[in-house]
C-alpha positions in Angstrom: 2.4 -3.0 -19.8 3.0 -2.6 -15.5 -0.8 -2.5 -13.3 -0.4 -2.5 -10.2 -3.6 -4.2 -8.0 -4.8 -3.1 -4.7 -7.1 -5.7 -2.7 -7.9 -7.0 0.7 -10.2 -3.3 1.6 -13.2 -4.0 2.7 -16.0 -3.3 5.6 -14.2 -3.9 9.3 -15.4 -3.4 13.1 -13.5 -0.7 14.8 -10.8 -2.8 16.5 -10.8 -5.3 13.5 -7.6 -6.4 11.5 -7.0 -5.8 7.1 -4.2 -6.8 5.5 -3.9 -4.9 2.1 -1.9 -6.1 -0.9 -0.7 -4.6 -4.1 0.4 -6.6 -6.9 2.4 -5.6 -10.0 1.3 -7.2 -12.8 3.2 -7.2 -16.2 6.3 -7.4 -17.9 8.2 -6.6 -14.1 11.2 -7.2 -13.5 11.2 -6.2 -9.4 9.9 -3.2 -7.0 11.6 -1.3 -5.8 10.3 1.7 -3.7 6.9 0.5 -2.5 3.8 3.5 -0.6 1.0 3.1 0.5 -1.3 6.4 0.8 -4.9 6.9 1.6 -7.9 9.6 1.3 -10.9 10.2 3.3 -13.6 11.5 1.5 -12.8 16.1 1.1 -9.7 14.9 2.6 -6.0 15.1 0.7 -4.4 12.2 0.3 -2.4 11.2 3.2 1.3 9.6 2.9 1.5 6.2 5.8 4.5 4.1 4.9 7.1 3.5 2.1 9.6 0.2 2.1 12.6 1.1 0.3 14.9 -1.6 -2.0 16.9 -2.5 1.3 13.6 -3.8 2.6 13.6 -0.9 5.0 10.3 0.1 6.0 8.7 3.2 8.1 4.9 5.3 8.7 4.0 8.0 9.9 4.0 8.7 13.0 -0.4 8.9 12.8 -0.3 5.3 12.7 2.5 3.5 14.1 2.4 0.7 16.0 -0.9 0.0 14.2 0.2 -0.2 10.1 3.2 -1.6 8.8 4.3 -2.2 5.4 6.1 -5.1 3.9 6.4 -6.9 0.6 7.2 -10.6 -0.7 10.3 -12.4 -1.7 9.8 -12.1 -5.4 9.2 -7.7 -4.5 7.1 -7.6 -7.3 3.8 -7.5 -4.5 3.7 -4.7 -1.1 1.9 -5.3 1.4 0.1 -2.8 4.2 -0.9 -4.9 7.9 -3.3 -2.5 9.7 -3.9 -3.4 13.1 -7.3 -1.6 15.6 -8.3 0.0 13.3 -10.9 3.2 13.8 -13.4 4.9 12.0 -11.1 7.3 11.1 -8.7 5.0 9.1 -12.1 4.8 6.9 -10.7 6.2 2.8 -9.4 4.5 -0.1 -5.9 3.3 0.1 -4.2 3.5 -3.1 -0.4 1.7 -3.3 2.7 3.7 -5.0 5.3 1.8 -6.4 8.4 2.8 -8.4 9.1 -0.3 -10.4 11.3 -1.5 -13.1 10.2 -3.5 -15.8 13.8 -4.4 -17.7 16.3 -5.3 -15.7 18.8 -2.9 -17.5 16.1 0.4 -17.4 15.6 2.5 -14.3 12.2 2.1 -11.9 8.8 3.8 -13.9 6.5 5.4 -11.0 3.3 3.4 -11.2 -0.3 4.4 -8.8 -2.8 2.1 -8.1 -6.8 2.7 -8.5 -7.3 1.9 -5.1 -9.2 -0.1 -2.8 -11.7 1.4 0.1 -11.7 0.2 3.7 -14.9 1.2 6.0 -14.4 1.1 9.4 -17.7 1.0 10.7 -20.2 -1.1 13.5 
């Protein structure tokens, strides 16, 4: 059974940094597409960043220059590096990835349960 588990969230002061991790566990071969979203209280879930199977990374304009997405060489963990954090970055951050279990099978999309990021002094 495949699971995506986020970690690295917490309380940080404005201007600080955090690195979120999204680790795929279970019988997996690799992550193809990795994505990060966030959802602030009383707001819709917002797409933030994606990394392609070829390793091409992109982030939305609203966080460009502060956030970046990457993955490990084994392609089983996706990261979201966040810098210059602001109070408005406070949200639950979710990873969403397409995961290949059996190398001969197609990828299946999974969501993690989220990790809370709170930016406050």
